[in-house]
N, CA, C and O of each residue as an XYZ file, in Angstrom:
288
protein
N      18.407    -46.708    -14.019
C      17.335    -46.099    -12.871
C      16.470    -46.805    -13.056
O      16.283    -47.326    -14.155
N      15.937    -46.945    -12.326
C      14.575    -47.984    -12.166
C      13.478    -47.179    -12.651
O      13.676    -45.967    -12.581
N      12.000    -47.676    -13.284
C      10.906    -46.795    -13.109
C      10.638    -46.613    -11.737
O      10.441    -45.407    -11.587
N      10.523    -47.246    -10.578
C      10.377    -46.840     -9.505
C      11.174    -45.366     -8.923
O      10.888    -44.473     -8.125
N      11.923    -45.582     -9.510
C      13.669    -44.208     -8.552
C      12.908    -42.929     -9.701
O      12.757    -41.774     -9.302
N      12.536    -43.312    -10.966
C      12.115    -42.891    -11.983
C      11.220    -41.354    -12.277
O      11.290    -40.377    -13.023
N      10.294    -41.923    -11.069
C       8.713    -41.801    -10.929
C       8.954    -40.830     -9.763
O       8.906    -39.633    -10.048
N       9.232    -41.211     -8.361
C       9.936    -40.737     -6.839
C      10.617    -39.594     -7.620
O       9.937    -38.571     -7.543
N      12.169    -39.382     -8.622
C      12.208    -38.600     -8.807
C      11.487    -37.162     -9.519
O      11.651    -35.976     -9.231
N      10.681    -37.779    -10.498
C       9.824    -36.857    -11.323
C       9.081    -36.750    -10.826
O       8.220    -36.378    -11.623
N       8.384    -36.855     -9.220
C       7.034    -36.724     -8.494
C       7.760    -35.750     -7.790
O       7.366    -34.600     -7.983
N       8.659    -35.883     -7.069
C       9.482    -34.890     -6.427
C       9.931    -34.223     -7.285
O       9.484    -34.893     -8.215
N      10.302    -33.670     -7.621
C      10.569    -32.319     -8.852
C       9.015    -32.037     -9.534
O       9.220    -31.142    -10.354
N       8.032    -32.276     -9.558
C       6.971    -31.590     -9.277
C       5.826    -31.480     -7.996
O       4.673    -31.066     -7.873
N       6.719    -32.021     -7.250
C       5.838    -31.416     -6.046
C       6.819    -29.683     -5.281
O       6.331    -28.621     -4.896
N       7.695    -29.961     -5.324
C       8.721    -29.048     -5.493
C       8.200    -28.035     -5.996
O       7.698    -27.167     -5.281
N       8.226    -27.943     -7.533
C       7.669    -26.886     -8.495
C       5.742    -26.407     -8.121
O       5.145    -25.386     -8.461
N       5.366    -27.290     -7.538
C       4.320    -26.908     -6.981
C       4.244    -25.746     -5.313
O       3.317    -24.975     -5.062
N       5.280    -25.933     -4.583
C       4.593    -25.383     -3.494
C       6.435    -24.135     -4.276
O       6.863    -23.486     -3.322
N       6.862    -23.997     -4.934
C       7.455    -22.849     -5.612
C       6.439    -21.903     -6.182
O       6.107    -20.804     -5.739
N       6.223    -22.221     -6.716
C       4.354    -21.840     -7.419
C       4.094    -20.889     -6.461
O       4.167    -19.661     -6.499
N       3.639    -21.996     -5.216
C       2.369    -21.113     -4.446
C       2.590    -20.611     -3.189
O       1.746    -20.339     -2.335
N       4.110    -20.477     -3.120
C       4.766    -19.748     -2.133
C       5.226    -18.231     -3.119
O       5.414    -17.060     -2.787
N       5.247    -18.518     -3.642
C       5.778    -16.944     -5.169
C       4.190    -16.224     -5.292
O       4.024    -15.015     -5.456
N       2.813    -17.474     -5.148
C       1.760    -16.798     -5.224
C       1.590    -15.346     -4.043
O       1.356    -14.138     -3.983
N       1.914    -16.570     -3.239
C       1.283    -16.151     -1.859
C       2.324    -15.080     -1.503
O       1.757    -14.327     -0.711
N       3.297    -14.753     -1.667
C       4.350    -13.607     -1.582
C       3.302    -12.051     -2.552
O       2.985    -10.958     -2.083
N       3.112    -12.467     -3.578
C       2.776    -11.112     -4.756
C       0.787    -11.173     -3.816
O       0.166    -10.141     -4.072
N      -0.150    -12.363     -2.767
C      -1.088    -11.872     -2.885
C      -0.579    -10.807     -1.376
O      -1.397    -10.012     -0.913
N      -0.006    -10.865     -1.125
C       0.677    -10.860      1.042
C       0.963     -9.187      0.225
O       0.350     -8.221      0.678
N       1.627     -9.061     -0.598
C       2.252     -7.667     -0.996
C       1.301     -6.552     -1.234
O       1.320     -5.439     -0.710
N      -0.040     -7.313     -2.636
C      -1.437     -6.629     -3.205
C      -1.751     -6.063     -2.574
O      -1.989     -4.905     -2.919
N      -2.100     -6.699     -0.450
C      -3.094     -6.703     -0.127
C      -1.830     -5.102      1.110
O      -2.498     -4.370      1.839
N       0.314     -4.808      1.083
C       0.347     -3.744      1.828
C       0.559     -2.683      0.979
O       1.007     -1.618      1.404
N       0.061     -3.003     -1.100
C       0.045     -1.472     -1.709
C      -1.101     -1.329     -1.053
O      -1.226     -0.790      0.046
N      -1.949     -1.804     -1.711
C      -3.555     -0.762     -1.359
C      -4.140     -0.838      0.040
O      -5.294     -0.436      0.183
N      -3.471     -1.312      1.096
C      -3.656     -0.084      2.346
C      -2.529      0.714      2.565
O      -2.631      1.762      3.202
N      -1.222      0.240      1.999
C      -0.641      2.677      2.164
C      -1.000      3.249      1.056
O      -0.655      4.426      0.963
N      -1.801      2.640     -0.153
C      -2.520      3.433     -0.143
C      -4.082      3.924      0.228
O      -4.494      4.871     -0.440
N      -4.790      3.483      1.018
C      -6.051      3.409      1.441
C      -5.124      4.950      2.707
O      -5.261      6.166      2.843
N      -4.378      4.010      3.239
C      -3.451      5.930      4.381
C      -3.206      6.577      3.853
O      -3.762      7.663      4.012
N      -2.131      6.425      2.755
C      -1.904      8.044      1.926
C      -3.464      8.722      1.448
O      -3.176      9.904      1.262
N      -5.093      8.552      1.133
C      -5.659      9.237      0.299
C      -6.310      9.320      1.776
O      -7.337      9.993      1.687
N      -6.120      8.940      2.930
C      -6.891     10.101      4.015
C      -5.650     10.679      4.771
O      -5.751     11.906      4.745
N      -4.775     10.378      5.284
C      -3.884     11.546      4.914
C      -2.924     12.764      4.601
O      -2.318     13.564      5.314
N      -3.048     12.559      3.144
C      -3.485     13.669      2.002
C      -5.155     14.237      2.904
O      -5.116     15.063      3.816
N      -6.579     13.553      2.372
C      -7.058     14.621      2.744
C      -7.785     15.035      4.387
O      -8.874     15.580      4.568
N      -6.935     14.647      5.294
C      -6.690     15.345      6.684
C      -6.201     16.951      6.432
O      -6.753     18.045      6.546
N      -4.241     16.260      5.841
C      -3.221     17.254      5.556
C      -4.372     18.776      4.601
O      -3.990     19.893      4.952
N      -5.184     18.791      3.906
C      -6.057     19.405      2.633
C      -7.046     20.051      3.377
O      -7.851     20.951      3.136
N      -6.819     19.464      4.194
C      -8.631     19.735      5.648
C      -7.801     20.773      6.247
O      -8.222     21.868      6.619
N      -6.687     20.395      6.313
C      -6.176     21.946      7.697
C      -5.597     22.977      7.433
O      -5.624     24.063      8.011
N      -4.605     22.373      5.798
C      -4.224     23.572      5.535
C      -4.873     24.176      5.281
O      -4.866     25.341      5.679
N      -6.352     23.369      3.967
C      -7.215     24.587      3.629
C      -7.419     25.591      5.711
O      -7.070     26.766      5.830
N      -7.860     24.974      6.657
C      -8.432     25.648      7.411
C      -7.437     26.906      7.973
O      -7.809     27.769      8.768
N      -6.055     26.803      7.359
C      -5.078     27.445      8.541
C      -5.126     28.638      7.393
O      -5.296     29.811      7.728
N      -5.028     28.400      6.562
C      -4.529     29.404      4.945
C      -5.823     30.219      5.206
O      -5.633     31.434      5.154
N      -7.866     29.598      5.637
C      -8.095     30.834      5.431
C      -8.561     31.252      6.636
O      -9.364     32.165      6.442
N      -8.424     30.997      7.847
C      -8.499     31.805      9.255
C      -7.122     32.208      8.579
O      -7.156     32.205      7.349
N      -6.123     32.495      9.067
C      -4.815     33.520      8.775
C      -5.308     34.467      7.367
O      -4.904     35.627      7.440
N      -6.028     34.179      6.245
C      -6.598     34.466      5.357
C      -7.254     35.621      5.577
O      -6.950     36.709      5.087
N      -8.569     35.297      6.647
C      -9.499     36.676      7.623
C      -8.682     37.150      8.497
O      -8.249     38.251      8.157
N      -8.133     36.620      9.886
C      -7.357     37.709     10.538
C      -6.418     37.970     10.106
O      -5.552     38.344     10.897
N      -6.134     37.926      8.884
C      -4.886     39.294      8.541
C      -5.624     40.204      7.317
O      -4.991     40.920      6.541
N      -7.332     40.001      7.301
C      -7.734     40.642      6.319
C      -9.029     41.454      8.202
O     -10.198     41.818      8.330
N      -8.236     41.374      8.821
C      -9.216     42.067     10.445
C      -8.785     43.031     10.301
O      -9.197     44.151     10.000
N      -7.002     42.160     10.746
C      -5.931     43.144     10.844
C      -5.926     44.074      9.735
O      -6.447     45.074     10.229
N      -5.724     44.268      8.862
C      -6.341     45.354      7.868
C      -6.822     46.134      8.127
O      -5.898     46.900      8.403
N      -7.813     46.719      8.312
C      -9.359     47.170      8.008
C      -9.216     47.852      9.995
O      -9.851     48.846     10.346
N      -8.461     47.208     10.800
C      -8.091     47.121     12.135
C      -7.583     48.814     11.558
O      -8.034     49.951     11.700
N      -6.466     48.223     10.893
C      -4.976     49.440     11.163
C      -6.129     50.628     10.042
O      -6.113     51.796     10.432
N      -6.800     50.419      9.105
C      -7.045     51.679      8.582
C      -7.408     53.140      8.833
O      -7.503     53.924      7.889
């Protein structure tokens, strides 16, 4: 193989490696963004559910206490 052919083969291999690394890094960045968004959504949903459940439980307890007092 001539020096020019060897250089072209080496250059194309290095370019393929560079593109592979760049593609892999972009996939990791996309996965990290999705994970952060999911964590944020989960925190928001959890907070909303906790507030709703607490309000419902408190209201039920209060209504039960009133009903018990009325039946006495």
